[in-house]
C-alpha positions as CSV (number, residue, x, y, z in Angstrom):
1,M,0.0,0.0,0.0
2,W,1.4,3.3,-1.0
3,L,1.1,6.2,1.4
4,P,1.9,9.3,-0.7
5,S,3.5,12.3,1.0
6,E,0.7,14.5,-0.4
7,E,-1.7,12.6,1.8
8,T,0.5,12.0,4.9
9,G,2.6,15.2,5.0
10,V,5.6,13.1,5.9
11,T,9.0,14.8,5.3
12,C,12.6,13.7,5.8
13,V,13.0,15.7,9.1
14,M,10.0,13.8,10.6
15,L,11.9,10.5,10.0
16,A,15.2,11.8,11.4
17,P,14.8,10.2,14.8
18,L,14.9,6.8,13.1
19,F,17.0,7.6,10.0
20,Q,19.3,10.5,10.8
21,S,20.9,10.7,7.4
22,L,17.6,11.3,5.5
23,P,17.3,15.1,6.1
24,I,21.1,15.5,5.7
25,K,21.2,13.7,2.3
26,Y,17.8,14.8,0.8
27,G,16.8,18.0,2.7
28,A,14.7,18.4,5.8
29,S,11.5,19.5,4.0
30,T,11.7,16.9,1.3
31,P,8.5,14.9,1.1
32,V,8.7,11.1,1.6
33,D,6.3,8.5,0.2
34,I,6.0,5.3,2.3
35,F,5.3,1.8,0.9
36,V,3.8,-0.7,3.4
37,N,3.6,-4.4,2.7
38,V,2.2,-6.7,5.4
39,T,3.9,-10.0,4.7
40,Y,2.4,-12.1,7.5
41,I,-0.7,-11.9,9.8
42,G,-1.1,-14.7,12.3
43,N,-2.3,-15.6,15.8
44,V,-5.4,-13.4,15.1
45,S,-7.9,-13.2,17.9
46,F,-11.0,-11.2,18.6
47,T,-12.6,-10.9,22.0
48,N,-16.2,-10.0,21.4
49,A,-17.2,-9.0,24.9
50,S,-14.4,-6.4,25.3
51,Q,-14.0,-5.8,21.6
52,I,-10.2,-6.6,21.6
53,F,-8.3,-7.4,18.5
54,D,-4.9,-9.0,18.7
55,A,-2.5,-10.3,16.0
56,L,1.1,-11.0,15.2
57,V,2.4,-9.3,12.0
58,N,5.4,-8.9,9.8
59,V,5.7,-5.7,7.8
60,D,8.1,-4.4,5.2
61,L,8.4,-0.6,5.0
62,Q,10.1,1.4,2.2
63,F,10.8,5.1,2.4
64,W,11.0,7.1,-0.9
65,P,12.1,10.7,-0.6
66,K,11.0,13.0,-3.5
67,P,13.7,15.7,-4.0
68,E,12.3,18.6,-6.0
69,G,12.8,18.2,-9.7
70,E,14.1,14.6,-9.3
71,E,12.6,11.1,-9.4
72,S,11.7,9.5,-6.1
73,V,14.6,7.7,-4.4
74,D,14.3,4.2,-2.8
75,A,16.3,5.3,0.3
76,V,15.4,3.0,3.2
77,W,13.9,-0.5,3.6
78,L,12.9,-1.7,7.0
79,T,11.5,-5.1,7.9
80,L,9.6,-5.5,11.2
81,E,9.0,-9.2,12.2
82,G,6.9,-10.5,15.0
83,V,5.1,-7.3,15.9
84,D,2.3,-7.9,18.3
85,I,-0.5,-5.5,17.7
86,G,-3.6,-5.2,19.8
87,A,-6.4,-2.8,20.4
C-alpha cells in the first residue's frame, strides 16, 4: 500500500529520529512517500465481549524521498517481524 506524501505530509525531518541521514542527504523539508507491505498476519484473535483485536504481523516498509525536480529515491527499507498488535 502506497502512502503518498501529499496525503500523509511526511518529510525527511519527521523520520530523522529513526533515520538520521535522510534530512542530511535529501533535505529536511523533502516529502517522503511510504510503501507498506504486510507479509504475514497470524495468531489473530477477537474478544467480542471487550472488543479486543490481537494479531502477530510482519511488515516491510520502504521510504521514498522525493527531491524537488528529481525522481523518487528508494532510500530505506525496514522489515519488522513478529510485531504484536492489539487494540
